[in-house]
All heavy atoms as a GROMACS GRO file, in nm:
protein
  461
    1MET      N    1  -1.707   0.172  -2.691
    1MET     CA    2  -1.791   0.111  -2.590
    1MET      C    3  -1.707   0.054  -2.476
    1MET      O    4  -1.747   0.061  -2.361
    1MET     CB    5  -1.876   0.002  -2.653
    1MET     CG    6  -1.963  -0.066  -2.553
    1MET     SD    7  -2.104  -0.134  -2.632
    1MET     CE    8  -2.180  -0.212  -2.496
    2GLU      N    9  -1.592  -0.001  -2.507
    2GLU     CA   10  -1.507  -0.057  -2.402
    2GLU      C   11  -1.462   0.051  -2.305
    2GLU      O   12  -1.451   0.026  -2.185
    2GLU     CB   13  -1.385  -0.125  -2.463
    2GLU     CG   14  -1.417  -0.258  -2.529
    2GLU     CD   15  -1.292  -0.324  -2.582
    2GLU    OE1   16  -1.183  -0.293  -2.530
    2GLU    OE2   17  -1.302  -0.404  -2.673
    3GLU      N   18  -1.434   0.171  -2.357
    3GLU     CA   19  -1.389   0.279  -2.272
    3GLU      C   20  -1.496   0.316  -2.169
    3GLU      O   21  -1.464   0.351  -2.056
    3GLU     CB   22  -1.351   0.402  -2.357
    3GLU     CG   23  -1.280   0.510  -2.280
    3GLU     CD   24  -1.146   0.464  -2.225
    3GLU    OE1   25  -1.080   0.381  -2.288
    3GLU    OE2   26  -1.110   0.513  -2.117
    4GLU      N   27  -1.622   0.306  -2.207
    4GLU     CA   28  -1.732   0.336  -2.114
    4GLU      C   29  -1.733   0.239  -1.997
    4GLU      O   30  -1.772   0.275  -1.886
    4GLU     CB   31  -1.866   0.330  -2.186
    4GLU     CG   32  -1.888   0.438  -2.288
    4GLU     CD   33  -2.018   0.419  -2.365
    4GLU    OE1   34  -2.099   0.334  -2.326
    4GLU    OE2   35  -2.037   0.490  -2.464
    5LEU      N   36  -1.690   0.118  -2.021
    5LEU     CA   37  -1.686   0.017  -1.915
    5LEU      C   38  -1.559   0.026  -1.832
    5LEU      O   39  -1.561  -0.002  -1.712
    5LEU     CB   40  -1.699  -0.123  -1.975
    5LEU     CG   41  -1.829  -0.153  -2.049
    5LEU    CD1   42  -1.820  -0.289  -2.115
    5LEU    CD2   43  -1.946  -0.146  -1.954
    6LEU      N   44  -1.449   0.064  -1.894
    6LEU     CA   45  -1.322   0.067  -1.824
    6LEU      C   46  -1.305   0.190  -1.734
    6LEU      O   47  -1.241   0.181  -1.630
    6LEU     CB   48  -1.206   0.062  -1.924
    6LEU     CG   49  -1.188  -0.071  -1.996
    6LEU    CD1   50  -1.076  -0.060  -2.098
    6LEU    CD2   51  -1.160  -0.182  -1.898
    7THR      N   52  -1.362   0.303  -1.773
    7THR     CA   53  -1.346   0.425  -1.694
    7THR      C   54  -1.398   0.411  -1.552
    7THR      O   55  -1.327   0.444  -1.457
    7THR     CB   56  -1.411   0.544  -1.766
    7THR    OG1   57  -1.350   0.559  -1.894
    7THR    CG2   58  -1.393   0.672  -1.687
    8PRO      N   59  -1.521   0.360  -1.529
    8PRO     CA   60  -1.566   0.344  -1.391
    8PRO      C   61  -1.482   0.242  -1.313
    8PRO      O   62  -1.458   0.260  -1.193
    8PRO     CB   63  -1.710   0.294  -1.404
    8PRO     CG   64  -1.753   0.331  -1.540
    8PRO     CD   65  -1.629   0.332  -1.623
    9ALA      N   66  -1.435   0.139  -1.380
    9ALA     CA   67  -1.353   0.038  -1.313
    9ALA      C   68  -1.220   0.098  -1.270
    9ALA      O   69  -1.172   0.072  -1.160
    9ALA     CB   70  -1.330  -0.081  -1.406
   10ARG      N   71  -1.160   0.180  -1.354
   10ARG     CA   72  -1.034   0.246  -1.319
   10ARG      C   73  -1.054   0.341  -1.202
   10ARG      O   74  -0.971   0.347  -1.111
   10ARG     CB   75  -0.979   0.324  -1.438
   10ARG     CG   76  -0.922   0.238  -1.546
   10ARG     CD   77  -0.863   0.323  -1.657
   10ARG     NE   78  -0.823   0.240  -1.768
   10ARG     CZ   79  -0.851   0.265  -1.894
   10ARG    NH1   80  -0.917   0.374  -1.927
   10ARG    NH2   81  -0.811   0.184  -1.990
   11ARG      N   82  -1.163   0.415  -1.205
   11ARG     CA   83  -1.192   0.509  -1.098
   11ARG      C   84  -1.214   0.434  -0.965
   11ARG      O   85  -1.167   0.475  -0.860
   11ARG     CB   86  -1.315   0.593  -1.133
   11ARG     CG   87  -1.332   0.715  -1.048
   11ARG     CD   88  -1.436   0.811  -1.101
   11ARG     NE   89  -1.564   0.747  -1.120
   11ARG     CZ   90  -1.634   0.751  -1.230
   11ARG    NH1   91  -1.591   0.820  -1.334
   11ARG    NH2   92  -1.750   0.690  -1.240
   12TYR      N   93  -1.283   0.321  -0.972
   12TYR     CA   94  -1.306   0.240  -0.854
   12TYR      C   95  -1.174   0.187  -0.798
   12TYR      O   96  -1.150   0.194  -0.677
   12TYR     CB   97  -1.399   0.122  -0.887
   12TYR     CG   98  -1.414   0.025  -0.774
   12TYR    CD1   99  -1.501   0.052  -0.668
   12TYR    CD2  100  -1.341  -0.093  -0.771
   12TYR    CE1  101  -1.514  -0.036  -0.563
   12TYR    CE2  102  -1.353  -0.182  -0.666
   12TYR     CZ  103  -1.440  -0.153  -0.562
   12TYR     OH  104  -1.453  -0.240  -0.458
   13LEU      N  105  -1.087   0.135  -0.884
   13LEU     CA  106  -0.959   0.082  -0.839
   13LEU      C  107  -0.870   0.191  -0.781
   13LEU      O  108  -0.799   0.168  -0.683
   13LEU     CB  109  -0.888   0.009  -0.952
   13LEU     CG  110  -0.950  -0.124  -0.992
   13LEU    CD1  111  -0.880  -0.181  -1.114
   13LEU    CD2  112  -0.945  -0.223  -0.877
   14LYS      N  113  -0.874   0.310  -0.840
   14LYS     CA  114  -0.795   0.421  -0.788
   14LYS      C  115  -0.844   0.457  -0.648
   14LYS      O  116  -0.764   0.476  -0.556
   14LYS     CB  117  -0.807   0.542  -0.880
   14LYS     CG  118  -0.726   0.660  -0.836
   14LYS     CD  119  -0.743   0.776  -0.932
   14LYS     CE  120  -0.668   0.900  -0.884
   14LYS     NZ  121  -0.691   1.014  -0.971
   15GLY      N  122  -0.974   0.464  -0.629
   15GLY     CA  123  -1.029   0.493  -0.497
   15GLY      C  124  -0.998   0.384  -0.397
   15GLY      O  125  -0.971   0.411  -0.280
   16PHE      N  126  -1.002   0.260  -0.442
   16PHE     CA  127  -0.970   0.148  -0.354
   16PHE      C  128  -0.826   0.155  -0.307
   16PHE      O  129  -0.797   0.137  -0.189
   16PHE     CB  130  -0.996   0.016  -0.428
   16PHE     CG  131  -0.969  -0.105  -0.343
   16PHE    CD1  132  -1.062  -0.147  -0.249
   16PHE    CD2  133  -0.851  -0.176  -0.357
   16PHE    CE1  134  -1.038  -0.259  -0.170
   16PHE    CE2  135  -0.826  -0.288  -0.279
   16PHE     CZ  136  -0.920  -0.328  -0.185
   17ARG      N  137  -0.733   0.184  -0.400
   17ARG     CA  138  -0.591   0.196  -0.364
   17ARG      C  139  -0.570   0.310  -0.265
   17ARG      O  140  -0.496   0.296  -0.168
   17ARG     CB  141  -0.506   0.221  -0.488
   17ARG     CG  142  -0.462   0.098  -0.559
   17ARG     CD  143  -0.352   0.127  -0.660
   17ARG     NE  144  -0.374   0.247  -0.739
   17ARG     CZ  145  -0.420   0.248  -0.863
   17ARG    NH1  146  -0.447   0.136  -0.925
   17ARG    NH2  147  -0.438   0.361  -0.928
   18GLN      N  148  -0.635   0.424  -0.290
   18GLN     CA  149  -0.620   0.537  -0.200
   18GLN      C  150  -0.674   0.504  -0.061
   18GLN      O  151  -0.615   0.540   0.040
   18GLN     CB  152  -0.691   0.660  -0.256
   18GLN     CG  153  -0.622   0.719  -0.376
   18GLN     CD  154  -0.701   0.832  -0.441
   18GLN    OE1  155  -0.819   0.850  -0.413
   18GLN    NE2  156  -0.636   0.907  -0.527
   19GLY      N  157  -0.786   0.434  -0.055
   19GLY     CA  158  -0.842   0.394   0.073
   19GLY      C  159  -0.752   0.296   0.146
   19GLY      O  160  -0.737   0.301   0.269
   20LEU      N  161  -0.690   0.207   0.071
   20LEU     CA  162  -0.599   0.110   0.130
   20LEU      C  163  -0.477   0.179   0.191
   20LEU      O  164  -0.438   0.150   0.304
   20LEU     CB  165  -0.555   0.010   0.023
   20LEU     CG  166  -0.480  -0.113   0.068
   20LEU    CD1  167  -0.568  -0.198   0.157
   20LEU    CD2  168  -0.437  -0.193  -0.053
   21VAL      N  169  -0.421   0.274   0.119
   21VAL     CA  170  -0.306   0.348   0.169
   21VAL      C  171  -0.344   0.432   0.290
   21VAL      O  172  -0.272   0.436   0.390
   21VAL     CB  173  -0.245   0.437   0.057
   21VAL    CG1  174  -0.141   0.534   0.113
   21VAL    CG2  175  -0.183   0.349  -0.051
   22LEU      N  176  -0.459   0.498   0.285
   22LEU     CA  177  -0.505   0.578   0.398
   22LEU      C  178  -0.529   0.490   0.521
   22LEU      O  179  -0.490   0.526   0.632
   22LEU     CB  180  -0.633   0.653   0.361
   22LEU     CG  181  -0.693   0.741   0.469
   22LEU    CD1  182  -0.596   0.851   0.510
   22LEU    CD2  183  -0.823   0.802   0.422
   23GLY      N  184  -0.591   0.375   0.502
   23GLY     CA  185  -0.614   0.283   0.612
   23GLY      C  186  -0.485   0.233   0.673
   23GLY      O  187  -0.473   0.223   0.796
   24LEU      N  188  -0.388   0.203   0.590
   24LEU     CA  189  -0.258   0.158   0.639
   24LEU      C  190  -0.190   0.269   0.719
   24LEU      O  191  -0.134   0.244   0.826
   24LEU     CB  192  -0.168   0.115   0.523
   24LEU     CG  193  -0.028   0.069   0.559
   24LEU    CD1  194  -0.032  -0.054   0.648
   24LEU    CD2  195   0.051   0.041   0.434
   25ALA      N  196  -0.194   0.391   0.668
   25ALA     CA  197  -0.133   0.503   0.739
   25ALA      C  198  -0.200   0.525   0.875
   25ALA      O  199  -0.131   0.545   0.977
   25ALA     CB  200  -0.142   0.630   0.655
   26LEU      N  201  -0.332   0.518   0.880
   26LEU     CA  202  -0.401   0.534   1.007
   26LEU      C  203  -0.368   0.422   1.104
   26LEU      O  204  -0.349   0.445   1.224
   26LEU     CB  205  -0.552   0.542   0.984
   26LEU     CG  206  -0.605   0.672   0.928
   26LEU    CD1  207  -0.753   0.660   0.895
   26LEU    CD2  208  -0.582   0.785   1.025
   27ALA      N  209  -0.360   0.301   1.053
   27ALA     CA  210  -0.326   0.187   1.138
   27ALA      C  211  -0.187   0.204   1.198
   27ALA      O  212  -0.165   0.174   1.315
   27ALA     CB  213  -0.335   0.058   1.058
   28LEU      N  214  -0.093   0.253   1.119
   28LEU     CA  215   0.043   0.274   1.170
   28LEU      C  216   0.048   0.386   1.273
   28LEU      O  217   0.125   0.381   1.368
   28LEU     CB  218   0.140   0.303   1.056
   28LEU     CG  219   0.171   0.185   0.965
   28LEU    CD1  220   0.258   0.231   0.849
   28LEU    CD2  221   0.238   0.073   1.040
   29LEU      N  222  -0.035   0.488   1.254
   29LEU     CA  223  -0.036   0.599   1.350
   29LEU      C  224  -0.100   0.559   1.483
   29LEU      O  225  -0.062   0.611   1.588
   29LEU     CB  226  -0.112   0.719   1.291
   29LEU     CG  227  -0.040   0.795   1.180
   29LEU    CD1  228  -0.133   0.898   1.121
   29LEU    CD2  229   0.085   0.861   1.233
   30LEU      N  230  -0.195   0.470   1.478
   30LEU     CA  231  -0.270   0.435   1.598
   30LEU      C  232  -0.224   0.305   1.663
   30LEU      O  233  -0.286   0.259   1.759
   30LEU     CB  234  -0.420   0.425   1.564
   30LEU     CG  235  -0.482   0.555   1.511
   30LEU    CD1  236  -0.625   0.531   1.468
   30LEU    CD2  237  -0.474   0.665   1.614
   31THR      N  238  -0.120   0.246   1.613
   31THR     CA  239  -0.071   0.119   1.667
   31THR      C  240  -0.008   0.139   1.805
   31THR      O  241   0.050   0.244   1.833
   31THR     CB  242   0.030   0.055   1.570
   31THR    OG1  243   0.064  -0.073   1.619
   31THR    CG2  244   0.155   0.137   1.556
   32PRO      N  245  -0.018   0.040   1.893
   32PRO     CA  246   0.043   0.054   2.026
   32PRO      C  247   0.193   0.023   2.027
   32PRO      O  248   0.257   0.033   2.131
   32PRO     CB  249  -0.034  -0.050   2.109
   32PRO     CG  250  -0.075  -0.153   2.011
   32PRO     CD  251  -0.101  -0.078   1.883
   33TRP      N  252   0.251  -0.013   1.914
   33TRP     CA  253   0.393  -0.046   1.908
   33TRP      C  254   0.478   0.080   1.907
   33TRP      O  255   0.434   0.186   1.863
   33TRP     CB  256   0.426  -0.128   1.783
   33TRP     CG  257   0.350  -0.255   1.772
   33TRP    CD1  258   0.320  -0.342   1.871
   33TRP    CD2  259   0.294  -0.310   1.652
   33TRP    NE1  260   0.249  -0.448   1.821
   33TRP    CE2  261   0.232  -0.431   1.688
   33TRP    CE3  262   0.290  -0.269   1.522
   33TRP    CZ2  263   0.168  -0.510   1.596
   33TRP    CZ3  264   0.227  -0.349   1.430
   33TRP    CH2  265   0.166  -0.468   1.467
   34LYS      N  266   0.602   0.068   1.949
   34LYS     CA  267   0.696   0.181   1.946
   34LYS      C  268   0.737   0.209   1.802
   34LYS      O  269   0.730   0.122   1.715
   34LYS     CB  270   0.818   0.149   2.030
   34LYS     CG  271   0.787   0.140   2.177
   34LYS     CD  272   0.913   0.118   2.256
   34LYS     CE  273   0.879   0.113   2.404
   34LYS     NZ  274   0.997   0.097   2.487
   35GLY      N  275   0.783   0.331   1.777
   35GLY     CA  276   0.819   0.376   1.642
   35GLY      C  277   0.923   0.290   1.575
   35GLY      O  278   0.914   0.257   1.457
   36GLY      N  279   1.028   0.253   1.649
   36GLY     CA  280   1.135   0.171   1.590
   36GLY      C  281   1.085   0.035   1.546
   36GLY      O  282   1.125  -0.017   1.442
   37SER      N  283   0.995  -0.022   1.624
   37SER     CA  284   0.938  -0.152   1.590
   37SER      C  285   0.854  -0.144   1.464
   37SER      O  286   0.861  -0.230   1.376
   37SER     CB  287   0.854  -0.203   1.707
   37SER     OG  288   0.789  -0.322   1.674
   38VAL      N  289   0.774  -0.037   1.454
   38VAL     CA  290   0.689  -0.018   1.336
   38VAL      C  291   0.774   0.001   1.212
   38VAL      O  292   0.749  -0.057   1.106
   38VAL     CB  293   0.592   0.101   1.356
   38VAL    CG1  294   0.520   0.134   1.228
   38VAL    CG2  295   0.494   0.071   1.467
   39ARG      N  296   0.879   0.085   1.223
   39ARG     CA  297   0.967   0.108   1.108
   39ARG      C  298   1.034  -0.021   1.064
   39ARG      O  299   1.050  -0.048   0.944
   39ARG     CB  300   1.070   0.215   1.141
   39ARG     CG  301   1.012   0.355   1.144
   39ARG     CD  302   1.120   0.461   1.155
   39ARG     NE  303   1.197   0.454   1.277
   39ARG     CZ  304   1.162   0.509   1.392
   39ARG    NH1  305   1.051   0.578   1.399
   39ARG    NH2  306   1.240   0.498   1.498
   40GLY      N  307   1.074  -0.104   1.158
   40GLY     CA  308   1.136  -0.232   1.124
   40GLY      C  309   1.039  -0.325   1.051
   40GLY      O  310   1.076  -0.391   0.954
   41ARG      N  311   0.916  -0.328   1.098
   41ARG     CA  312   0.815  -0.413   1.032
   41ARG      C  313   0.786  -0.364   0.891
   41ARG      O  314   0.773  -0.443   0.797
   41ARG     CB  315   0.687  -0.416   1.113
   41ARG     CG  316   0.699  -0.493   1.241
   41ARG     CD  317   0.575  -0.476   1.326
   41ARG     NE  318   0.593  -0.533   1.457
   41ARG     CZ  319   0.521  -0.633   1.505
   41ARG    NH1  320   0.424  -0.683   1.434
   41ARG    NH2  321   0.544  -0.679   1.626
   42VAL      N  322   0.772  -0.231   0.876
   42VAL     CA  323   0.745  -0.175   0.742
   42VAL      C  324   0.861  -0.204   0.649
   42VAL      O  325   0.841  -0.240   0.532
   42VAL     CB  326   0.717  -0.023   0.753
   42VAL    CG1  327   0.714   0.042   0.616
   42VAL    CG2  328   0.587   0.002   0.826
   43ALA      N  329   0.984  -0.190   0.696
   43ALA     CA  330   1.101  -0.219   0.613
   43ALA      C  331   1.105  -0.365   0.571
   43ALA      O  332   1.139  -0.397   0.457
   43ALA     CB  333   1.229  -0.182   0.689
   44ALA      N  334   1.067  -0.455   0.662
   44ALA     CA  335   1.067  -0.598   0.628
   44ALA      C  336   0.962  -0.627   0.521
   44ALA      O  337   0.988  -0.702   0.426
   44ALA     CB  338   1.039  -0.681   0.753
   45ILE      N  339   0.845  -0.569   0.534
   45ILE     CA  340   0.739  -0.590   0.434
   45ILE      C  341   0.783  -0.532   0.300
   45ILE      O  342   0.765  -0.595   0.195
   45ILE     CB  343   0.607  -0.526   0.481
   45ILE    CG1  344   0.553  -0.602   0.601
   45ILE    CG2  345   0.506  -0.521   0.369
   45ILE    CD1  346   0.438  -0.533   0.671
   46ARG      N  347   0.842  -0.414   0.303
   46ARG     CA  348   0.887  -0.350   0.178
   46ARG      C  349   0.994  -0.436   0.110
   46ARG      O  350   0.994  -0.452  -0.012
   46ARG     CB  351   0.944  -0.213   0.210
   46ARG     CG  352   0.988  -0.137   0.089
   46ARG     CD  353   1.028   0.004   0.127
   46ARG     NE  354   1.077   0.072   0.012
   46ARG     CZ  355   1.195   0.129   0.004
   46ARG    NH1  356   1.275   0.128   0.107
   46ARG    NH2  357   1.233   0.189  -0.106
   47GLY      N  358   1.085  -0.493   0.188
   47GLY     CA  359   1.189  -0.579   0.131
   47GLY      C  360   1.130  -0.702   0.064
   47GLY      O  361   1.173  -0.742  -0.044
   48ARG      N  362   1.029  -0.762   0.128
   48ARG     CA  363   0.965  -0.880   0.067
   48ARG      C  364   0.895  -0.844  -0.063
   48ARG      O  365   0.903  -0.917  -0.162
   48ARG     CB  366   0.865  -0.941   0.164
   48ARG     CG  367   0.930  -1.021   0.273
   48ARG     CD  368   0.827  -1.091   0.355
   48ARG     NE  369   0.749  -0.990   0.425
   48ARG     CZ  370   0.708  -0.998   0.550
   48ARG    NH1  371   0.735  -1.104   0.620
   48ARG    NH2  372   0.640  -0.902   0.605
   49VAL      N  373   0.827  -0.729  -0.065
   49VAL     CA  374   0.757  -0.686  -0.187
   49VAL      C  375   0.858  -0.660  -0.298
   49VAL      O  376   0.836  -0.701  -0.413
   49VAL     CB  377   0.671  -0.562  -0.159
   49VAL    CG1  378   0.620  -0.500  -0.287
   49VAL    CG2  379   0.555  -0.597  -0.067
   50CYS      N  380   0.967  -0.593  -0.266
   50CYS     CA  381   1.069  -0.563  -0.366
   50CYS      C  382   1.130  -0.691  -0.423
   50CYS      O  383   1.153  -0.702  -0.543
   50CYS     CB  384   1.178  -0.475  -0.308
   50CYS     SG  385   1.126  -0.306  -0.277
   51ARG      N  386   1.158  -0.787  -0.336
   51ARG     CA  387   1.216  -0.913  -0.384
   51ARG      C  388   1.120  -0.987  -0.475
   51ARG      O  389   1.160  -1.046  -0.575
   51ARG     CB  390   1.256  -1.001  -0.265
   51ARG     CG  391   1.387  -0.960  -0.203
   51ARG     CD  392   1.439  -1.065  -0.108
   51ARG     NE  393   1.345  -1.094  -0.001
   51ARG     CZ  394   1.341  -1.031   0.117
   51ARG    NH1  395   1.428  -0.935   0.141
   51ARG    NH2  396   1.255  -1.064   0.209
   52ARG      N  397   0.992  -0.986  -0.442
   52ARG     CA  398   0.893  -1.056  -0.526
   52ARG      C  399   0.884  -0.993  -0.664
   52ARG      O  400   0.863  -1.062  -0.764
   52ARG     CB  401   0.756  -1.052  -0.461
   52ARG     CG  402   0.740  -1.152  -0.352
   52ARG     CD  403   0.599  -1.159  -0.306
   52ARG     NE  404   0.590  -1.242  -0.187
   52ARG     CZ  405   0.496  -1.232  -0.098
   52ARG    NH1  406   0.399  -1.145  -0.114
   52ARG    NH2  407   0.495  -1.310   0.005
   53ARG      N  408   0.897  -0.861  -0.669
   53ARG     CA  409   0.887  -0.791  -0.797
   53ARG      C  410   1.020  -0.787  -0.871
   53ARG      O  411   1.026  -0.740  -0.983
   53ARG     CB  412   0.838  -0.649  -0.776
   53ARG     CG  413   0.694  -0.643  -0.731
   53ARG     CD  414   0.647  -0.504  -0.724
   53ARG     NE  415   0.506  -0.501  -0.688
   53ARG     CZ  416   0.434  -0.393  -0.685
   53ARG    NH1  417   0.487  -0.278  -0.715
   53ARG    NH2  418   0.307  -0.398  -0.652
   54GLY      N  419   1.124  -0.834  -0.806
   54GLY     CA  420   1.256  -0.836  -0.870
   54GLY      C  421   1.321  -0.701  -0.879
   54GLY      O  422   1.402  -0.676  -0.967
   55ARG      N  423   1.288  -0.611  -0.787
   55ARG     CA  424   1.346  -0.477  -0.788
   55ARG      C  425   1.443  -0.461  -0.673
   55ARG      O  426   1.439  -0.534  -0.576
   55ARG     CB  427   1.235  -0.372  -0.771
   55ARG     CG  428   1.137  -0.368  -0.882
   55ARG     CD  429   1.038  -0.260  -0.857
   55ARG     NE  430   0.935  -0.258  -0.959
   55ARG     CZ  431   0.829  -0.183  -0.953
   55ARG    NH1  432   0.811  -0.102  -0.851
   55ARG    NH2  433   0.740  -0.185  -1.050
   56ARG      N  434   1.530  -0.362  -0.687
   56ARG     CA  435   1.618  -0.326  -0.576
   56ARG      C  436   1.549  -0.221  -0.492
   56ARG      O  437   1.495  -0.124  -0.542
   56ARG     CB  438   1.748  -0.265  -0.631
   56ARG     CG  439   1.850  -0.368  -0.668
   56ARG     CD  440   1.982  -0.305  -0.700
   56ARG     NE  441   2.017  -0.206  -0.599
   56ARG     CZ  442   2.117  -0.121  -0.611
   56ARG    NH1  443   2.189  -0.122  -0.719
   56ARG    NH2  444   2.143  -0.034  -0.517
   57CYS      N  445   1.553  -0.238  -0.363
   57CYS     CA  446   1.496  -0.140  -0.271
   57CYS      C  447   1.600  -0.034  -0.240
   57CYS      O  448   1.717  -0.064  -0.229
   57CYS     CB  449   1.451  -0.207  -0.142
   57CYS     SG  450   1.315  -0.318  -0.166
   58ARG      N  451   1.555   0.087  -0.224
   58ARG     CA  452   1.646   0.196  -0.191
   58ARG      C  453   1.659   0.211  -0.044
   58ARG      O  454   1.581   0.190   0.035
   58ARG     CB  455   1.595   0.326  -0.250
   58ARG     CG  456   1.592   0.322  -0.399
   58ARG     CD  457   1.543   0.452  -0.451
   58ARG     NE  458   1.498   0.431  -0.588
   58ARG     CZ  459   1.446   0.525  -0.659
   58ARG    NH1  460   1.427   0.645  -0.610
   58ARG    NH2  461   1.409   0.502  -0.781
   0.00000   0.00000   0.00000
């Protein structure tokens, strides 16, 4: 019975994550900032996320 409840929730979360990534990609493509500025901002955000999770960024 638990599996019946978890499957739709997993599917919803998967779709939510995909929508979030797609929205982020579209926002980066349509931003008025120059490419170098956008790459710098993305790198800074990635570094903060990696530090919070305790991982090394490549």
